[in-house]
C-alpha positions, 0 to 999 in steps of 0.5 A: 464441299467434301473435296475442299474439306478433305484438303483442309484438313478437315476445317469446315467451309460453312455448314454450322451443323456439320462443324458442331459434330467435327471432333477436336483434333489436336496439332501435331506440335501439341501431340508431341509435346505431350508425348515429351512430357509423358516421356520426361515423367517416365524418365523422372519416376525410373530415375527416382525408383532407382536411386531409392533402390540403390540407397536402400540397398547400400543402407541395409548392407551398411547396417547388417554389415556392422560389427555389433548388428547381431547383438543389436538385432537381438536386443532391438528387433526381437520378433518374440518381444514385439509379439508380446509388447504389442497388444500391451502397446496398443491398449495403452495407445488409447490412452494417447488417443484419449489425451490427444482428443481432450487436450487438442480441444482444450489447447484451441480453446484456451489458445484462442482466447490468449490470442484474442486477449493479446490483440485487444486494443485500448489502454484498459485492456493492457492488463489482459495483453500483458498477462497473455504475453507473459503466459506465452513467453513463459510457457514457450520457453520452459521445457515440456518435460519440466513443466510435466515434472512440476505439474505432475509431481509437484501439485500432488505435493501440495496436498491441496483439498479437492485437487486431483493427483491422478498423473493422467489429469495432471499430465494433460493439464501440462500438455495443454498448458504448453501447447496453448502458448504456442497455438495462442501465437499461431491464432495471433499471427492469423489475426494480425494478418488480416488487413486492417481494412477488413476491420474498418469495413465491418465497422463501417457496415454497423458491426461492433468490435466484437461482431467485427472480430467474431464474424470477420476477423476470426474466420480469416485467421483460422482459415489461414492458419490451419496447416500450422495449427495441424502441425501443432496437433501432430506434435501433441500427439507424439508428446502425449507419450511424455505423461508416463513419467508420472506413472500413467500406463500409456503406450510408452509406459507399458513398452517400459514395463516389458523392457524392466522385466525382460532388459530388451529393447524391442518394445520401445521399437514397437511403441514408436512404430505404432506412434509413426503409424498413427502420426503419418496420416495426420501428417499427410492430411496437413500436407494435403490441406496446405497443398489445396490452400496454396493452389486456391491462393494461386488461383485467387480464391478464398483463403 
């Protein structure tokens, strides 16, 4: 029996207990295929690293050999002004983070309400649908910087009793008005992407229109629209720096104060790098969520 097993390359000839303990031995073809895949992966990694290195060196040489590089380096990349600006920029960044958290929550709530209003059925809801459509069309077409100027500079000029003149609150209001229009369209696209049979099935089970929307339609719509919603939040995080036009001392305004005093633009570079450092984790998280949802969709899972 032993001789027969060795001749057959390790295939058992009839003992079940002995077969259960035999280790799996991949075929020679599979081993060669895996070796080829690893070789291709190492080659691709080496080519990517080499091309990245060459591109970086070329760009570096082009920049440092430019005629105006010494002056540019002194004006935009001065280490002394960078050290001076960093603490003040980080202090102002806390205002941007608070605006992102508060405005982000308000944008999601208001955007959802507008999207639901646009998808209401029946002639009795026509005024709501028309108002919601007009709102989204107006604020999506109005440039954000103009909206900020109108709200931050125009509202205090009205001298209304009980209306705040705080540039932070007014700037946050302008951001919320603009971004809720974009988020409303994202939510509406998600709601309309749910097949009508889902609503019909919910109604056939005895759910009302409101219950079908709340328990069946909206969960699917929100889950499908998570990646574009995260992208809008990333954009909102960057645009919180625009509240500085009203005098609010955020990261951008803190850099602007130092620039106005020193006539050196290094603080702007510092503020920009701080925003980039804050945005990259959110962007990578968005990419991860998108890839995860794509994998689940490809496997036929719940999306």
